[in-house]
N, C-alpha and C positions, 0 to 999 in steps of 0.2 A: 219154362226154365229161364232163369235170369242169367244173362251173360254179363259178366263184369269186365269192363275194358280198363286198361291202365289210363290214368288221368293225363298222361302225356300224349295220348293218341287223339289227334285233332285232324279232321278231314276238311280239306279246302279244295275248291275248284275255281277255274277261270282266273288264275293269278299270274302275275309276273314275279319271278323269283330272282332275288339278288343273292349271289353266293360269295362267300368270303372265307379264306383259309387263314387261320391264326393258331399258333401254339400246336401245330401238327394236327389240328382238327378242322373239319369243314362245317361252317355255319351258314344258315340260310334264313332269309326273311321273306314273308309273303306280302306282296304289294298289289295294288290295283293296277291294271294295265294302263300304260301311258303316263302314270303319275310319277314314276321314278325320274324320268327325264325332265318332267315339269319341275320337280323338286330340285334337281341338280342345276337347272338353268335359272332357278329363282322365281319362276312363274307361280309355283305352288309353295306356300310357306307353312301350311298347316299339316303337321305330321299325321294327324288323324285322317286326313284325306288321302294320304299316300299308303298307309298301312292297312291291309285287309284285316289283319289281326295283330294285336300288340304282343308279339311273342317272338322268340328266337328259336329256330329249328336246327336239328342236325340233318333232317330230310323232310322237306315240305310235302313232297308227293306221297310219302308214307305217313305223314302226320306225326312224325317223331320230333317232339320238342326237346330242346337242350335242357339239361338239368343245371341247377345252381352251381354244383361243383365244377362242371366243365367251364361254365361261364367265368367263374371266379379264377380258375386256374389259367385260362387263356387270356382273359381281358383285365385281370387284376382289379375287378370291381363287380359289385352286385347291382349297380345302377343299370337297369335294363334299358332305359331310354338312351343312355350314353352309348351302350353297346349297339343298339339299333341304329343310332346315328352314324357310328363308325362303319358299320356294315353298309349302310345306305350310301355313305360318301365314298368308300374305298372298294366296295364289292363289285363283282362282275354281274351285269344284268344278263339273265339267261333268256334268250329269245330264239325263235325259229329262223330259218334262213330268209324266208320272204319278209317276215316281220323285221328282221335285222336290216335287210337291204332298204326297206321303206324308212326305217328309223334313221339310218345313216344318210339317206338321201335328204330327208327333212332337216337333219342337223347341218348338213353341208350347205343347204339353202339358208338356214338361220345364220350360220357363220358369215356367209357372203352378204346377207342383208345387214348384219351388224357392222361389217367393215364399210359397206356403202353409206350407212348412216353416219359413221364417224369420220369419214375421210373425203377429201376432194382432190381434184387435179390442181396442183399448185400453180400451174401455168395459166389456167383459165378460171380458177376458183369455182369450177362447177363440180357437182357430185357425179360419181360414176353410176352407171346402172348396175343392178345386181348381177345381170348376165355377164357384164364385162369383168366384174370382180370374180365371178365363178371361173371364167376363162383364165384369169391371172392366177387363181388358186390352182387350177389344173396344171399350169406351167411350173408351179412350185412342187407338184406331185404330192399334194397334201393328203394325209391319211387322217380321217376323222376318228377321234377318240371318244367312244360313247360314254366313258366314265367321267369326262370333263364337260363343263358347261360350254354352250356355244359362245358365250361372251368371252370366257377366258381364252378359248381357242382363236377367237377373232382378234384378240390383242396380239397373239403370237403371229397370226397371219400378217397383221399390219407391220410388225417388226421385221418379218422376213421380206415383205414387199419393199420396205425402206432399204434394207441391207442389200438385197439382190437387184434392186432397181428394175424389177419386172415391168412395172409401169410407173410413170411419174405420180407420186402420191404423197399426201401430207395430211396430218390430222386436221379436221375442220375446226374452225375457231368460233368462239361464242362472243356475240356482241352484247355488251352490258352498259348500263348507265350508273355512275357513281355520284352521289350527292352528299356533301358534308358541309357543316357550318363553315363560313368563309374564314373564320379565325383559325380553323384547323387545316385549311386547304393546303398551304405550302408544306407544312410538316408531314401530312399524310401522303401528299403527292410524291415526296422524296422516297418514302417507304414503299409506295406502290409501283414505282417505275420498273423494278426488277421482276414484278409479277404480271406486267402487261406486255402483250405482244406489240401493239401499236395503238396510238391515240388518234381518234377520228375528229373529235370536237371537244372544245373546252370553253366554259362560260363562267365568268365570275360576276356574281351579282350579290344578292343576300346570302346565297349559298355558292359553294364551289362545285361545279358540275362537269363531269367528263363522260364522253361516250368513247368506249375503248373496245378493242378486240383482245381476247385472252384465250389461252388454252383452257378447255373445260375443267381440267384438274385444278386450276387456280381459283375457281369460283368460291369454294369453301374457305381457303386461306384468306382471300380478300375480304370475305364477309366477316370472318373472325377478327381480322385486323381492324376493320371499320368499327365493329362493335366495341372492341377494347379501347381503341384510341379516341372514340367520340362519346363513350359511355352511352351507347345505344342511340345516338342522334344521327348517325350516318345511315344512308340508304343505299341498297344495292338492288338493281333491277336487271333481269335478264331480258334483252330485247329480241334476240333470236338465238336458236341453238347452233346454227351453222352460218358461217360467212360465205355466201355463194352468189353467183350470178344466176339469172333465170335459165332454166333448161338443164338437161343432163348431158354428161359425156357419153357419146355413143361411138361405135366403130364407123 
């Protein structure tokens, strides 16, 4: 006897489910374990490595796929990839208690690591240890949001630490070297002054050369300015990612 099953019945095992409610209906996607958080943090960029199957479900465990009518009614589009991306970005990852605790612990550590990499003690110019940042985060009573990337939450932590002065902290600075033709030196220097935190060295020979400290966010604007003002003859070199002294801050 031949048993005919509906074509929307798909059986999947060993998956991480992301659930999302929209338009009064619940939708789910089936992903590989651990890949959802890697995608949200930017580590994994290939959607094919995240999705166990390229489909949208009403219920993954029952293998019940969503039909086109429901998708169009709730998402206002038939673009399945766009729908999957919205669910992956905004949906809630379904995990067991032990798995969830392990995931949150790992993300808490990732947030602290990112803060430690981006900041220093402004009084000593030395980086903090990850452990010390974790203790400062505990003082903030931080709750990790598994739906947001560690990087975006780290930026929030830095902002809170600055506002509440939990510990003396400042964004680490980048040391760069700028080289432009001498004829363009003074004109470009005037435009660069508002983009530079401090100047360490200046040399005028065949070329005009500066060694400076900047906030990391200024690297791209400075590069764009140099390229437009010197018609590609200016050079920008990153010498170090952080301006620090040797050693770490410890208790």
